[in-house]
C-alpha positions in Angstrom: -14.0 14.0 -32.2 -11.4 15.2 -30.1 -13.7 15.0 -26.8 -14.8 11.6 -27.8 -11.1 10.3 -27.6 -10.2 12.5 -24.3 -13.0 10.9 -22.9 -12.0 7.5 -23.5 -8.6 8.3 -22.3 -9.9 9.8 -19.1 -12.1 6.6 -18.5 -9.3 4.4 -19.3 -6.9 6.1 -17.0 -9.6 6.0 -14.5 -9.9 2.3 -15.0 -6.0 1.7 -14.8 -6.0 3.7 -11.6 -8.8 1.5 -10.0 -6.8 -1.6 -11.3 -3.8 -0.8 -9.6 -5.8 0.1 -6.4 -7.7 -3.1 -6.4 -4.4 -5.6 -7.1 -3.0 -3.5 -4.6 -5.6 -4.2 -2.0 -6.0 -8.0 -2.9 -2.2 -8.0 -2.6 -1.9 -6.8 0.8 -4.9 -8.8 2.1 -3.1 -12.0 0.7 0.3 -11.0 2.5 -1.4 -10.5 5.7 -3.1 -13.8 5.4 0.4 -15.2 5.0 -0.7 -16.4 1.4 2.2 -14.3 0.0 5.4 -13.2 1.6 7.0 -10.6 -0.6 5.4 -6.8 -1.3 4.7 -6.7 -5.5 6.7 -3.8 -7.2 5.0 -1.4 -9.3 6.6 -2.6 -11.9 4.5 -5.9 -11.5 1.5 -4.4 -10.7 2.0 -2.8 -14.2 2.7 -6.4 -15.8 -0.4 -7.6 -14.5 -2.6 -4.6 -15.7 -0.8 -5.2 -18.8 1.3 -1.3 -19.4 4.5 -0.2 -18.8 5.5 0.7 -15.3 6.3 4.3 -16.3 3.2 4.5 -17.8 0.8 3.3 -14.9 2.9 5.8 -12.4 2.4 8.7 -14.4 -1.5 7.8 -14.9 -1.7 7.3 -11.1 -0.1 10.6 -10.2 -1.9 12.4 -13.2 -5.4 10.7 -12.3 -5.0 11.2 -8.0 -2.4 13.6 -7.5 -0.3 11.1 -5.3 2.6 8.6 -6.5 1.6 5.1 -6.2 4.0 4.6 -3.3 1.3 7.0 -1.2 -1.4 4.2 -1.8 0.9 1.4 -0.8 2.0 3.4 2.2 -1.5 4.1 3.3 -2.9 0.2 3.0 0.2 -0.7 4.9 0.0 1.6 7.4 -3.8 0.5 7.5 -3.4 -3.0 8.0 0.1 -2.4 10.7 -2.3 -0.2 12.8 -4.9 -2.8 12.6 -2.1 -6.1 13.5 -0.5 -3.8 16.1 -3.7 -3.7 18.1 -3.4 -7.3 18.3 -0.9 -7.4 21.4 -0.9 -11.2 21.0 1.2 -10.8 17.5 5.0 -9.7 18.1 6.1 -6.4 16.0 8.6 -8.5 14.1 5.9 -10.7 13.3 3.8 -8.0 11.7 6.9 -6.6 10.2 7.5 -10.0 8.6 4.0 -9.9 7.4 4.6 -6.3 5.7 7.1 -7.6 3.9 9.7 -5.3 6.5 12.6 -6.4 8.9 12.0 -4.8 12.1 14.5 -1.9 11.8 13.0 -0.6 8.6 9.5 -1.4 9.8 10.1 0.5 12.9 11.2 3.5 10.8 8.6 3.4 8.0 6.1 3.3 10.5 7.5 6.4 12.7 8.0 8.3 9.6 4.4 8.4 8.9 3.0 8.5 12.7 5.5 10.3 14.5 5.6 7.2 16.7 7.4 3.8 17.1 5.2 0.5 16.6 5.8 -0.4 20.3 4.9 3.2 21.3 1.7 3.2 19.5 0.7 -0.3 20.6 1.1 1.0 24.3 -0.9 3.8 23.7 -3.9 1.6 22.2 -3.5 -0.6 25.7 -3.1 2.7 27.8 -5.9 4.6 26.5 -3.9 7.5 25.5 
């Protein structure tokens, strides 16, 4: 009996993580497409799923080994790199698309890549 309950909990936790990732990915797709202009916070995603934000954070950490912010950061960096590859879009526009001001976007990008968005873009065009 206890094993059956554990299996239900594990599968529910996996469902929660999958729902979180799906909502986050769809949300970022909407941001990049310009359909929305504000990043969801964890509480908003938890509300969509129908659970408490603390529970969502706990489940994500226990199931993946990462905090929820890791998945935000990972996806934002992926989009930022794609957007920076298009040199026709100014960095400020890209920052706003991802719900950042230019200064914070630059700090965020450099923290995770070791380079500024401008340097990253130059490295793409110079073939380095």
